[in-house]
C-alpha positions in Angstrom: -43.2 78.5 15.8 -44.3 82.1 16.8 -44.9 83.0 20.4 -48.4 83.4 21.8 -48.2 86.2 24.3 -50.6 86.1 27.2 -52.9 89.0 27.8 -51.5 91.3 30.5 -47.8 90.4 29.8 -45.5 93.4 29.3 -42.4 91.5 28.4 -39.6 92.3 26.1 -40.0 91.3 22.4 -37.2 93.5 20.9 -33.9 94.8 22.3 -31.1 96.3 20.3 -28.0 98.5 20.6 -25.3 100.2 18.6 -22.8 99.2 21.3 -21.7 95.7 22.3 -24.8 93.5 22.5 -25.8 92.3 26.0 -28.4 89.9 27.1 -32.0 90.4 28.3 -34.9 88.3 29.6 -37.6 88.0 27.0 -41.4 87.9 27.4 -41.2 84.1 28.0 -38.4 84.3 30.6 -35.7 83.1 28.2 -32.3 84.8 28.0 -31.7 86.4 24.6 -28.9 88.5 23.1 -29.6 92.0 21.9 -29.6 92.6 18.2 -26.8 94.8 16.8 -28.2 98.0 15.3 -26.2 99.1 12.3 -26.8 101.5 9.4 -29.6 99.3 7.8 -33.1 98.4 9.0 -33.0 95.4 11.4 -35.4 92.8 12.9 -34.6 90.3 15.6 -33.2 87.1 14.1 -35.9 84.5 13.1 -34.7 82.0 15.8 -35.7 84.5 18.5 -39.3 83.2 18.6 -40.5 85.8 21.1 -39.8 88.6 18.6 -42.3 87.2 16.2 -45.6 87.5 18.0 -48.6 85.4 17.1 -51.4 87.9 17.3 -54.2 85.3 17.5 -57.4 87.0 18.8 -55.7 90.2 19.8 -57.8 93.3 19.6 -54.8 95.6 19.9 -51.1 95.8 21.0 -49.7 98.2 23.5 -45.9 98.7 23.1 -43.8 100.3 25.8 -40.7 101.6 24.1 -37.5 102.6 26.1 -35.0 104.5 24.0 -31.6 105.8 24.8 -30.4 108.3 22.2 -26.7 109.3 22.3 -26.7 110.6 18.7 -29.0 110.7 15.7 -32.4 109.1 15.8 -34.3 106.0 14.7 -37.6 104.8 13.3 -39.7 102.0 14.7 -42.3 100.1 12.7 -44.7 97.4 13.7 -45.2 95.0 10.8 -47.5 92.1 10.3 -48.6 89.4 7.9 -51.1 86.6 7.6 -48.5 83.8 7.3 -46.7 81.8 10.0 -43.5 82.0 8.0 -41.2 84.8 9.3 -39.6 85.0 5.9 -42.9 85.9 4.3 -43.5 89.5 3.1 -44.3 92.0 5.9 -46.7 95.0 5.7 -46.5 98.1 7.9 -49.2 98.5 10.6 -50.6 101.7 11.8 -49.8 103.0 15.3 -50.6 106.0 17.5 -48.6 107.3 20.5 -49.5 108.5 23.9 -47.5 111.7 23.3 -49.2 112.4 19.9 -52.6 110.6 19.8 -53.9 112.6 16.9 -51.2 111.3 14.5 -51.7 107.7 13.3 -48.7 106.5 11.3 -46.7 103.4 10.3 -43.4 104.7 11.6 -42.5 106.4 14.9 -39.3 108.4 15.0 -37.3 108.7 18.3 -34.7 111.5 18.6 -34.7 111.8 22.4 -34.2 109.4 25.3 -37.3 108.4 27.1 -40.1 105.9 27.6 -43.0 106.0 25.1 -46.3 104.2 24.7 -47.5 103.1 21.3 -50.8 101.4 20.5 -52.4 99.8 17.5 -56.1 99.5 16.5 -57.7 96.2 15.6 -55.1 93.4 15.1 -57.8 90.8 14.2 -56.5 90.2 10.6 -52.9 89.9 11.6 -51.5 86.4 12.2 -48.0 87.3 13.2 -46.3 90.6 14.0 -42.7 91.9 14.5 -40.7 95.1 14.9 -38.4 96.8 12.4 -35.9 99.3 13.6 -34.3 101.7 11.1 -31.3 103.8 12.4 -31.2 107.3 10.9 -28.7 110.2 11.1 -25.8 108.1 12.5 -27.9 106.8 15.4 -26.0 105.7 18.5 -27.9 104.2 21.5 -30.4 101.5 22.3 -34.0 100.5 22.1 -36.1 98.0 24.1 -39.7 97.2 23.3 -42.1 95.5 25.7 -45.5 94.2 24.5 -48.9 93.9 26.1 -51.6 92.1 24.1 -55.2 93.2 24.7 -58.0 90.8 23.8 
């Protein structure tokens, strides 16, 4: 069953590393293990319910992205669908960034270490959302994404 995130929460919904996976406390206060980032696109495992957010009546999402880049770069996509089954087909959702608000795109590339804010527009038609991380150019590092739902 997907997680319903309370408005105002800024909790972790995705954490991954190219190193040895550690643990983190997710948006619901549960201990989870980071996903291993390898050479292919990766989502959190389906059993990590907090990674598959039930959008409900959300007007938009704000994502706080912390990235450590030791080498290469990676893309981050927010994906959604209108089905409560995490194995259903996903579609890319449009996002804009605080550092580049004029560019609205489905993938954000991170090549430097830092904290970045991404936002979506209307999420009303999306039942469930998740993140997809795609390592590029021999990426080495980590990424943690926190979510705030705005209603």
